[in-house]
C-alpha positions as CSV (number, residue, x, y, z in Angstrom):
1,M,51.6,51.1,17.8
2,T,49.8,50.7,21.1
3,N,47.2,51.0,19.2
4,R,47.8,48.4,16.9
5,S,48.4,46.0,20.2
6,R,45.0,46.7,21.6
7,T,43.2,46.1,18.6
8,T,44.2,42.8,17.3
9,P,43.5,40.7,20.5
10,T,39.8,42.0,20.2
11,L,40.0,41.0,16.8
12,A,41.1,37.3,17.7
13,V,38.6,36.9,20.2
14,G,35.9,38.4,18.1
15,L,36.7,35.5,15.8
16,G,37.3,33.1,18.4
17,I,33.3,33.8,19.8
18,L,32.1,33.9,16.5
19,T,33.9,30.3,15.2
20,L,32.5,28.7,18.9
21,A,28.6,30.4,17.9
22,V,28.8,28.5,14.2
23,G,30.3,25.3,16.2
24,L,27.4,25.3,18.8
25,G,24.8,25.7,16.1
26,G,26.1,22.8,13.3
27,V,26.3,21.2,16.6
28,G,22.7,21.3,17.4
29,C,21.5,20.7,13.8
30,M,23.4,17.6,13.9
31,T,21.5,16.6,17.2
32,A,18.0,17.8,15.7
33,M,18.6,15.4,12.4
34,A,19.2,13.0,14.7
35,A,16.0,13.0,16.4
36,E,14.2,11.9,13.4
37,T,13.7,8.4,12.7
38,K,12.5,6.0,10.5
39,V,10.6,3.4,12.1
40,P,9.0,0.6,10.0
41,V,5.5,-0.1,8.9
42,V,4.2,-3.5,9.3
43,F,1.1,-4.7,7.2
44,T,-0.9,-7.3,7.6
45,E,-3.6,-9.1,6.0
46,G,-5.8,-7.3,3.6
47,H,-6.8,-10.4,1.1
48,D,-10.4,-10.9,2.3
49,T,-12.8,-12.1,-0.4
50,D,-16.8,-12.2,0.0
51,A,-18.4,-14.7,1.1
52,K,-20.5,-14.9,-2.0
53,D,-17.5,-15.0,-4.3
54,G,-16.3,-18.5,-3.2
55,G,-12.7,-17.2,-3.0
56,R,-12.3,-15.4,-5.5
57,P,-11.1,-12.2,-5.4
58,V,-13.5,-10.2,-7.2
59,V,-12.7,-7.0,-6.3
60,L,-9.8,-6.9,-8.5
61,V,-10.6,-8.9,-11.2
62,A,-13.4,-6.8,-11.7
63,A,-11.1,-3.6,-11.6
64,A,-8.6,-5.1,-13.6
65,L,-11.6,-5.5,-16.1
66,G,-12.8,-2.1,-16.2
67,V,-16.0,-3.1,-14.7
68,K,-17.9,-3.0,-11.5
69,T,-17.8,-5.6,-8.9
70,E,-21.5,-6.1,-9.0
71,E,-21.2,-6.2,-12.9
72,F,-18.3,-9.2,-13.0
73,R,-20.4,-11.2,-10.7
74,E,-23.6,-10.6,-12.3
75,A,-21.8,-12.1,-15.4
76,F,-20.0,-14.9,-13.1
77,S,-23.3,-16.0,-12.1
78,G,-23.7,-17.5,-15.4
79,V,-20.6,-19.8,-14.8
80,T,-20.8,-23.4,-13.7
81,P,-17.9,-24.6,-11.9
82,A,-16.6,-28.1,-12.8
83,R,-17.5,-30.5,-10.0
84,N,-13.7,-32.1,-10.1
85,G,-12.2,-28.6,-10.6
86,R,-11.3,-29.1,-14.0
87,P,-14.0,-28.2,-16.7
88,T,-14.1,-30.3,-19.3
89,G,-13.5,-28.2,-23.0
90,E,-17.3,-28.3,-23.9
91,E,-18.0,-26.8,-19.9
92,A,-15.1,-24.6,-20.4
93,R,-16.6,-23.0,-23.9
94,A,-20.2,-22.7,-22.3
95,N,-18.8,-20.8,-19.2
96,K,-16.8,-18.3,-21.4
97,A,-20.0,-17.5,-23.8
98,A,-21.7,-16.9,-20.2
99,L,-19.4,-14.2,-19.4
100,M,-18.7,-12.8,-22.3
101,K,-22.2,-12.3,-22.6
102,V,-22.4,-9.6,-20.0
103,L,-18.9,-8.6,-20.3
104,K,-18.5,-7.8,-23.9
105,P,-20.9,-5.0,-24.1
106,L,-19.3,-3.3,-21.4
107,G,-15.8,-3.1,-23.6
108,V,-14.2,-6.5,-22.2
109,T,-12.5,-8.6,-24.7
110,N,-12.1,-12.2,-24.7
111,D,-8.1,-12.0,-24.5
112,R,-8.4,-9.8,-21.7
113,L,-10.7,-11.6,-19.4
114,D,-8.4,-14.9,-20.1
115,E,-5.2,-12.4,-19.1
116,V,-7.1,-11.5,-16.1
117,S,-8.4,-14.6,-15.3
118,N,-5.1,-16.5,-15.3
119,F,-3.5,-13.6,-13.0
120,Y,-5.7,-14.0,-10.5
121,R,-6.0,-17.7,-10.9
122,Y,-4.9,-19.9,-7.6
123,Q,-5.9,-22.9,-5.9
124,P,-6.6,-22.2,-2.3
125,Q,-6.9,-25.8,-1.3
126,R,-3.2,-26.1,-1.6
127,G,-2.7,-23.0,0.9
128,E,-2.0,-20.8,-2.3
129,L,-3.3,-17.1,-2.7
130,W,-3.9,-15.1,-5.7
131,R,-0.3,-12.9,-7.3
132,N,0.2,-10.3,-4.9
133,T,2.9,-8.0,-3.8
134,A,3.8,-6.5,-0.3
135,A,3.7,-3.1,0.4
136,K,6.5,-1.4,2.7
137,A,6.1,2.3,4.4
138,H,7.8,3.8,7.5
139,A,7.0,6.4,10.0
140,V,9.0,9.3,10.5
141,V,9.3,9.9,14.2
142,E,10.6,12.5,15.9
143,N,10.5,13.2,19.9
144,G,8.6,10.0,19.9
145,K,5.8,11.6,17.9
146,I,4.8,10.7,14.3
147,K,5.2,13.2,11.7
148,E,4.2,11.3,8.9
149,I,4.1,8.0,6.7
150,V,5.7,7.5,3.7
151,V,4.8,4.5,1.3
152,T,8.2,3.3,0.0
153,E,6.7,0.4,-2.1
154,P,2.7,0.4,-2.6
155,G,2.6,-3.5,-3.3
156,A,-0.1,-5.3,-5.3
157,G,-2.9,-7.6,-5.1
158,Y,-4.7,-6.3,-1.8
159,S,-7.9,-7.0,-2.0
160,T,-9.2,-5.1,1.2
161,A,-7.5,-2.3,3.4
162,P,-4.6,-4.2,5.0
163,K,-4.1,-3.5,8.7
164,A,-0.8,-1.2,9.5
165,T,1.1,-0.7,12.6
166,V,4.0,1.5,13.4
167,Q,6.7,-1.3,15.1
168,G,6.6,-0.1,18.4
169,M,4.1,2.4,18.4
170,E,1.1,-0.5,17.8
171,K,-1.3,2.2,19.8
172,V,-1.2,4.5,17.1
173,R,-3.9,3.8,14.7
174,L,-3.4,4.2,11.1
175,K,-6.3,3.9,8.2
176,V,-4.9,2.4,5.2
177,T,-6.5,3.3,1.5
178,V,-6.0,0.8,-1.2
179,L,-6.3,1.9,-5.3
180,F,-8.0,-0.6,-7.5
181,D,-7.0,-0.3,-10.9
182,K,-6.8,-1.8,-14.3
183,D,-2.9,-2.2,-14.2
184,L,-2.4,-5.5,-13.2
185,K,0.5,-3.8,-11.6
186,K,-0.8,-1.3,-9.9
187,N,-4.3,-2.9,-8.9
188,G,-4.9,-3.5,-5.2
189,S,-2.0,-1.7,-4.1
190,V,-1.3,0.8,-1.3
191,S,-2.2,4.2,-2.1
192,A,-1.6,5.7,1.7
193,V,-1.7,5.5,4.9
194,E,-2.8,7.9,7.7
195,I,-2.6,8.6,11.1
196,V,-6.1,8.4,12.7
197,P,-6.7,11.3,15.4
198,A,-7.1,9.2,19.1
199,E,-10.8,10.9,18.9
200,A,-11.9,9.1,15.8
201,P,-14.0,6.0,15.7
202,G,-12.9,2.6,13.6
203,A,-9.9,2.0,11.2
204,N,-7.5,-0.6,12.5
205,R,-7.9,-1.0,16.3
């Protein structure tokens, strides 16, 4: 009887210590998880065009057609823009013939040219921009440091790499990579956002 009375409190104390240890471990895990936060990444710009293209997003049009940018520029060099902004039927047919003369041998059909041209058609004089969708991303931050950048929505319609900054951490430089694709929904989308080491030159200063 004496041995039993001495053993029981010891067992109870041991279980109590075990429970306390598990409890503290749980709090520690919750604290570690709470230290990891998601901070929004802000995208700006990314819709520049080459001066030689007259405001046309040639890089997007060419990618959607599956040809090189310079090949589309060559095709467009034979086009005569209408003076009043609206070509006559005869002018439109002549321009289409000039385009297809170069693009048809490259595998572009008349229907595909119409589809892509209409998709990226816009009137800059009215303050418009070609069809596009903004990208979304966030930075995973732990103890004040960025662990990774996660792109949640790649967006579309970026003709150049947009600038990206982590909200509240604007001094951290980021490099954005844009994907050009024949799929209109993916063309000009953000495929990656990387942190630029402090000692590396360039990229989103």
